[in-house]
C-alpha positions as CSV (number, residue, x, y, z in Angstrom):
1,M,0.0,0.0,0.0
2,H,1.1,3.6,-0.7
3,A,0.6,6.5,1.6
4,A,-2.0,9.0,0.4
5,Q,0.6,11.5,-0.5
6,D,2.7,9.1,-2.6
7,W,3.0,9.4,-6.4
8,P,4.8,6.1,-7.1
9,E,4.6,5.8,-10.9
10,F,3.9,7.6,-14.1
11,R,0.6,9.6,-13.7
12,G,0.3,8.7,-10.0
13,P,-1.1,5.9,-7.8
14,T,-3.9,5.0,-10.2
15,G,-1.9,5.8,-13.3
16,Q,-4.7,8.2,-14.3
17,G,-3.3,11.6,-13.4
18,H,-5.6,12.2,-10.4
19,A,-4.4,13.8,-7.1
20,T,-6.7,13.9,-4.1
21,T,-5.0,17.0,-2.5
22,T,-6.8,20.3,-2.2
23,K,-3.7,22.3,-1.2
24,L,-1.8,22.7,-4.5
25,P,-0.8,26.3,-5.4
26,L,-2.6,28.0,-8.3
27,E,0.3,30.3,-9.1
28,W,4.0,30.0,-9.2
29,S,7.1,31.2,-11.0
30,S,10.9,30.5,-10.9
31,T,10.8,32.4,-7.6
32,Q,7.2,32.4,-6.3
33,N,6.0,29.5,-4.3
34,V,9.2,27.5,-4.9
35,A,10.2,25.5,-1.8
36,W,13.4,24.3,-3.4
37,K,15.1,24.0,-6.8
38,Q,17.6,21.2,-7.2
39,P,20.1,20.9,-10.1
40,V,19.8,17.4,-11.7
41,P,22.9,16.0,-13.4
42,G,22.8,14.8,-17.0
43,R,19.7,14.7,-19.1
44,G,16.4,12.9,-18.9
45,W,12.7,13.4,-19.3
46,S,11.5,10.7,-16.9
47,S,8.9,12.2,-14.6
48,P,9.7,12.2,-10.9
49,S,8.1,9.5,-8.6
50,L,7.4,10.1,-4.9
51,A,7.2,7.5,-2.2
52,G,8.0,7.6,1.6
53,G,9.3,11.1,1.6
54,R,11.7,10.5,-1.3
55,L,11.7,11.4,-4.9
56,F,13.1,9.2,-7.7
57,L,14.4,10.1,-11.1
58,T,16.6,8.7,-13.9
59,S,19.1,10.5,-15.9
60,A,21.7,9.9,-18.7
61,V,25.1,11.6,-17.8
62,G,27.7,12.1,-20.4
63,E,31.2,11.0,-19.4
64,G,34.7,11.0,-20.9
65,G,34.1,14.0,-23.1
66,D,30.6,12.7,-23.8
67,S,32.1,9.6,-25.6
68,R,30.3,7.4,-23.0
69,R,27.0,7.8,-21.3
70,S,26.1,6.6,-17.8
71,L,22.4,5.7,-17.3
72,R,21.6,6.4,-13.6
73,A,19.0,6.3,-10.9
74,L,18.7,9.2,-8.4
75,C,17.0,9.5,-5.1
76,L,16.3,13.0,-3.5
77,D,15.1,13.9,-0.1
78,E,11.6,15.3,-0.5
79,P,11.7,18.0,2.3
80,T,15.0,19.5,1.1
81,G,15.7,18.4,-2.5
82,K,19.1,17.1,-1.5
83,I,20.4,14.2,-3.6
84,L,20.7,11.2,-1.3
85,W,22.1,8.8,-3.8
86,D,23.0,8.6,-7.5
87,V,23.7,5.1,-8.8
88,A,25.2,4.2,-12.2
89,L,23.3,1.2,-13.7
90,F,24.2,0.9,-17.4
91,D,27.2,2.2,-19.4
92,Q,26.6,3.2,-22.9
93,D,29.0,3.9,-25.8
94,A,27.5,7.2,-26.9
95,S,29.1,7.1,-30.3
96,A,27.5,3.7,-31.1
97,A,24.1,4.4,-29.4
98,P,21.1,4.6,-31.7
99,R,19.9,8.2,-32.4
100,I,17.0,9.5,-30.4
101,H,14.3,12.1,-31.3
102,G,15.1,15.7,-30.5
103,K,12.3,15.7,-27.9
104,N,13.4,12.4,-26.3
105,S,16.2,11.5,-23.9
106,H,18.1,8.4,-23.0
107,A,16.3,8.3,-19.7
108,S,12.6,8.9,-20.4
109,P,10.6,6.1,-18.7
110,T,9.4,7.1,-15.2
111,P,10.6,5.1,-12.1
112,L,8.1,2.8,-10.3
113,V,8.3,2.5,-6.5
114,A,6.6,-0.3,-4.6
115,D,7.1,-2.4,-1.5
116,G,10.6,-1.0,-0.8
117,R,11.8,-1.4,-4.3
118,V,12.5,1.0,-7.2
119,Y,12.2,-0.2,-10.7
120,V,13.9,1.8,-13.4
121,H,13.7,1.2,-17.1
122,F,15.7,2.5,-20.0
123,G,13.9,0.8,-22.9
124,H,16.3,-1.3,-25.0
125,Q,19.2,-0.2,-22.9
126,G,18.1,-2.2,-19.9
127,T,15.9,-2.5,-16.8
128,A,17.0,-2.6,-13.1
129,C,15.6,-3.0,-9.6
130,L,17.1,-1.3,-6.6
131,D,16.3,-1.0,-2.9
132,L,15.5,2.3,-1.3
133,N,19.1,2.8,-0.3
134,G,20.3,2.5,-3.9
135,K,21.6,-1.1,-3.7
136,V,21.1,-2.9,-7.1
137,I,19.0,-6.1,-6.7
138,W,18.9,-7.1,-10.3
139,K,19.5,-5.9,-13.9
140,N,18.2,-7.2,-17.2
141,T,19.9,-6.4,-20.5
142,E,18.6,-9.4,-22.4
143,L,15.7,-7.7,-24.2
144,S,17.6,-6.2,-27.0
145,Y,15.5,-4.7,-29.9
146,S,16.0,-2.0,-32.5
147,P,14.7,1.3,-31.1
148,V,13.4,4.1,-33.2
149,H,13.7,7.6,-31.6
150,G,14.9,6.1,-28.3
151,N,12.9,4.9,-25.3
152,G,9.7,6.2,-23.7
153,G,7.1,3.9,-22.2
154,S,7.2,3.2,-18.4
155,P,6.7,-0.2,-16.7
156,I,3.8,-1.2,-14.5
157,L,3.5,-3.8,-11.8
158,V,1.0,-6.6,-12.0
159,G,1.2,-8.9,-9.0
160,D,4.7,-10.5,-9.2
161,K,5.4,-9.1,-12.7
162,L,7.0,-6.0,-14.1
163,V,5.3,-5.4,-17.5
164,F,6.3,-3.1,-20.3
165,S,6.2,-2.8,-24.1
166,C,9.2,-3.2,-26.4
167,D,7.9,-1.7,-29.6
168,G,11.0,-1.1,-31.8
169,G,11.7,-0.9,-35.5
170,N,10.7,-4.5,-36.1
171,D,9.2,-7.5,-34.2
172,P,7.5,-5.5,-31.4
173,F,6.5,-7.3,-28.3
174,I,5.2,-6.9,-24.7
175,V,7.0,-8.6,-21.9
176,A,6.6,-9.5,-18.2
177,L,9.6,-9.9,-15.9
178,D,9.7,-11.5,-12.5
179,K,9.8,-8.5,-10.2
180,S,12.1,-10.4,-7.7
181,T,14.7,-11.6,-10.2
182,G,14.3,-9.7,-13.5
183,K,13.8,-13.0,-15.4
184,V,11.4,-13.2,-18.3
185,I,8.1,-14.8,-17.4
186,W,6.3,-14.3,-20.7
187,K,7.0,-12.4,-23.9
188,T,4.2,-11.9,-26.4
189,P,4.7,-10.7,-30.0
190,R,2.6,-7.7,-30.9
191,V,0.8,-8.7,-34.1
192,T,0.3,-5.6,-36.2
193,T,-0.3,-4.6,-39.8
194,A,1.2,-1.2,-39.2
195,K,4.2,-0.5,-41.4
196,R,5.9,1.5,-38.6
197,T,6.0,-0.7,-35.5
198,F,7.6,1.6,-33.0
199,S,5.6,3.0,-30.1
200,F,6.1,4.2,-26.5
201,S,2.9,3.8,-24.5
202,T,2.7,2.8,-20.8
203,P,0.3,0.0,-20.1
204,L,-2.7,0.2,-17.8
205,L,-4.0,-2.6,-15.6
206,I,-7.8,-2.9,-15.4
207,T,-10.3,-5.3,-14.1
208,V,-13.3,-6.5,-16.2
209,N,-15.9,-8.7,-14.7
210,G,-13.5,-9.7,-11.9
211,K,-10.6,-10.6,-14.3
212,Q,-7.5,-8.5,-14.8
213,Q,-6.5,-7.2,-18.3
214,I,-3.3,-5.3,-19.3
215,I,-4.3,-2.6,-21.8
216,S,-1.4,-1.8,-24.1
217,P,-1.6,0.5,-27.1
218,G,0.9,-0.1,-29.9
219,S,1.3,0.6,-33.6
220,G,-1.9,-0.3,-35.4
221,A,-4.0,-1.5,-32.5
222,V,-4.7,-1.4,-28.8
223,C,-4.7,-4.8,-27.2
224,A,-5.8,-6.3,-23.9
225,F,-3.5,-9.1,-22.5
226,D,-4.0,-11.7,-19.8
227,P,-1.5,-10.9,-17.0
228,Q,-0.9,-14.5,-16.2
229,S,-0.2,-15.9,-19.7
230,G,0.4,-12.8,-21.8
231,K,-2.2,-14.0,-24.3
232,E,-4.2,-11.5,-26.2
233,I,-7.9,-11.1,-25.0
234,W,-9.1,-8.5,-27.5
235,R,-7.9,-5.8,-29.8
236,A,-9.2,-2.7,-31.5
237,R,-7.5,-1.6,-34.7
238,Y,-6.6,1.9,-35.9
239,G,-4.8,1.3,-39.2
240,E,-1.4,2.8,-39.6
241,G,-1.2,4.7,-36.2
242,Y,2.3,4.5,-34.9
243,S,4.6,6.1,-32.3
244,V,1.7,5.8,-29.9
245,I,2.6,7.5,-26.6
246,P,-0.5,8.3,-24.5
247,R,-1.3,6.0,-21.5
248,P,-4.9,4.7,-21.6
249,V,-7.4,6.0,-19.1
250,L,-10.5,4.0,-17.9
251,G,-14.0,4.9,-16.9
252,H,-17.7,4.3,-17.8
253,G,-16.8,0.8,-18.9
254,M,-14.5,2.1,-21.6
255,I,-10.8,2.9,-22.2
256,F,-9.9,6.2,-23.8
257,I,-6.7,6.2,-26.0
258,G,-4.8,8.2,-28.6
259,T,-3.7,6.4,-31.8
260,G,-0.4,8.2,-32.5
261,Y,1.1,9.6,-35.7
262,D,0.6,10.9,-38.3
263,T,-3.1,11.8,-37.7
264,P,-4.0,11.1,-34.0
265,I,-7.5,10.0,-33.1
266,V,-9.0,9.7,-29.7
267,M,-11.0,6.5,-29.3
268,A,-13.4,5.3,-26.6
269,I,-13.6,1.5,-26.6
270,R,-15.8,-0.7,-24.4
271,V,-13.6,-3.2,-22.6
272,D,-16.0,-6.2,-22.3
273,G,-15.2,-7.8,-25.6
274,T,-13.1,-10.7,-27.0
275,G,-11.2,-11.0,-30.2
276,D,-11.2,-8.2,-32.8
277,V,-13.7,-5.7,-31.4
278,T,-13.0,-2.9,-33.8
279,D,-16.4,-3.0,-35.4
280,T,-18.4,-3.7,-32.3
281,H,-16.9,-1.9,-29.2
282,V,-15.7,1.5,-30.4
283,A,-18.1,3.9,-28.8
284,W,-16.8,7.1,-30.4
285,T,-13.8,8.7,-32.1
286,L,-12.5,12.3,-32.2
287,K,-9.9,13.7,-34.6
288,K,-9.9,17.5,-34.0
289,G,-7.6,18.4,-31.0
290,A,-6.4,14.8,-30.5
291,P,-2.9,14.6,-28.9
292,N,0.1,12.7,-30.2
293,T,2.0,12.8,-26.9
294,P,0.1,13.9,-23.8
295,S,-2.2,11.3,-22.1
296,L,-5.9,12.0,-21.7
297,L,-7.5,12.8,-18.4
298,L,-11.0,11.6,-17.3
299,V,-12.8,13.6,-14.6
300,G,-16.3,12.5,-13.9
301,A,-18.3,12.6,-17.1
302,E,-15.7,14.6,-19.1
303,V,-12.5,13.7,-20.9
304,Y,-9.8,16.4,-21.0
305,M,-6.9,16.5,-23.4
306,V,-4.3,18.9,-24.9
307,S,-2.9,18.5,-28.4
308,D,0.9,18.7,-28.9
309,G,0.2,22.1,-30.6
310,G,-1.6,23.5,-27.5
311,I,-5.4,23.0,-28.2
312,A,-7.1,21.9,-25.0
313,S,-10.4,20.2,-25.2
314,C,-13.2,19.0,-22.9
315,V,-15.5,16.3,-24.3
316,D,-18.4,14.2,-23.0
317,A,-16.9,10.8,-22.0
318,K,-19.9,8.8,-23.1
319,T,-20.6,10.4,-26.4
320,G,-17.5,12.3,-27.5
321,T,-19.5,15.5,-27.8
322,V,-17.2,18.5,-27.6
323,H,-18.0,20.9,-24.8
324,W,-15.1,23.2,-25.6
325,Q,-11.8,23.5,-27.5
326,E,-9.5,26.4,-26.7
327,R,-5.9,27.3,-27.5
328,V,-3.9,27.4,-24.2
329,G,-0.5,28.4,-25.7
330,G,2.7,26.6,-26.3
331,N,3.6,23.0,-27.3
332,Y,2.8,20.0,-25.1
333,S,4.4,16.7,-24.2
334,A,3.6,16.3,-20.5
335,S,0.4,14.6,-19.4
336,P,-2.2,16.8,-17.5
337,V,-3.0,16.4,-13.8
338,F,-6.4,16.9,-12.0
339,A,-6.5,18.2,-8.5
340,N,-9.0,20.3,-6.5
341,G,-11.3,21.0,-9.4
342,R,-8.5,22.1,-11.6
343,I,-6.7,20.8,-14.6
344,Y,-2.9,21.4,-14.7
345,F,-1.2,21.5,-18.1
346,Q,2.6,21.9,-18.4
347,N,3.9,23.0,-21.8
348,E,7.4,22.4,-23.3
349,E,8.4,26.0,-22.8
350,G,8.0,25.7,-19.0
351,I,4.7,27.3,-18.6
352,G,2.0,25.7,-16.4
353,V,-1.5,26.5,-17.5
354,V,-4.3,25.9,-15.0
355,V,-7.9,25.7,-16.1
356,K,-11.1,25.0,-14.2
357,A,-12.5,21.5,-14.6
358,G,-16.0,21.8,-16.2
359,K,-18.1,22.1,-19.3
360,E,-17.3,25.8,-19.7
361,F,-13.8,26.9,-20.4
362,Q,-12.2,29.1,-17.7
363,K,-8.5,29.7,-17.6
364,L,-7.3,30.3,-14.0
365,A,-3.5,31.0,-14.3
366,S,-0.4,30.8,-16.4
367,N,2.9,30.2,-14.6
368,D,6.3,30.5,-16.2
369,L,9.4,28.7,-14.9
370,G,11.5,29.9,-17.8
371,E,13.0,26.5,-18.5
372,R,12.2,23.8,-21.0
373,S,10.0,21.0,-19.6
374,L,8.6,17.8,-21.1
375,A,8.1,15.7,-18.0
376,S,4.8,15.2,-16.2
377,Y,4.2,16.3,-12.6
378,A,4.5,14.3,-9.5
379,V,2.0,15.4,-6.8
380,A,2.2,15.3,-3.0
381,E,-0.2,16.4,-0.3
382,D,0.6,20.1,-0.5
383,A,3.1,20.4,-3.3
384,F,4.1,19.2,-6.8
385,Y,7.3,18.5,-8.5
386,I,8.3,19.8,-12.0
387,R,11.3,18.5,-13.8
388,T,12.8,20.9,-16.2
389,E,15.9,20.6,-18.5
390,Q,18.3,21.1,-15.7
391,H,16.4,21.2,-12.4
392,L,13.7,19.6,-10.3
393,Y,11.4,22.1,-8.6
394,K,9.2,21.6,-5.5
395,V,6.3,24.0,-5.9
396,K,4.4,24.7,-2.7
397,A,1.9,27.4,-1.8
398,D,2.8,30.2,0.7
399,N,6.5,29.6,0.8
400,A,8.2,32.5,2.4
401,K,11.3,32.4,0.2
402,T,13.0,30.4,-2.4
403,A,15.6,27.9,-1.4
404,S,18.2,26.9,-3.9
405,V,19.9,23.6,-3.2
406,K,23.6,23.6,-3.9
């Protein structure tokens, strides 16, 4: 079990971007409402995770005149921002490493914290498990595949299994590792007709009629898998959609997904089917304003989203009817967060835009950190944490002054 204030994985304790706190600040800047600002070594767009008063990040640190790259896990003290440990996990020959997209990093998947363990994932470059003191418990570098644009999707825990997708340039698959040893339990090929097989989505564990399903979007189709065997339960096709990034969200007996490039579509799909459900279980689709990168957000009867180009939308979850679509400024990669009746969007230019949740558009604030930001928030009881290109910020209301950690 996690404490109420923990944010132990990508998009929080439910994986859906919801925070229960009512104490988050509405306004901030690089100096206002900043409890601390900690320089982070290297580069990485993994979002921070929070558990037990500690924050966890990954980063890729250039070494030896940048000829080599060290893939690392970091732990920070939540109250102060001080780095408690910084552990090298994988060593990479930077000159031979596959190229990544300009918006990506070599440390993009978000750490997962559970039961005294930290699981960190670097896509094709390896996966590792550490204890909370930074001691390495296991590493797995067996799952080599040909990446396109680098890594992205984060792992999830399903019972005794660590599950993630490996959607590379060919032969994509989804895999489950034994969380105690890192050994492969099952590995399921992703059967797809899409010409471009690479994707980066984070799976979502759901329960349908008392049975668990792992929902995992990839190129060409979203599929539900049996957590025990890895066998496919159902699929919904979306043609040539590739480089699929958004994590699914669940509600009203449906999942809501984005279908990737080149023309993203939001789909609402009922989850009680078997086999190919494309023609029977798709409740609605939406093209205008659909995101390539940010995940969706379901709040009550409304789905919220922001396109990569900065158009935010609110639509009826059951019908897909658009309540509003408004330009909120900037470009977006981070997934939005809901807290205290507000939707928090963070754009790539470092500006956090806050709007009121509801069927009528109301912008509440625009807050500039002045530093590039592609990572999603982690949220605590009275603060949240924003990773920028060079720092991790703790943003908290009514702070008397800014503390800069050296």
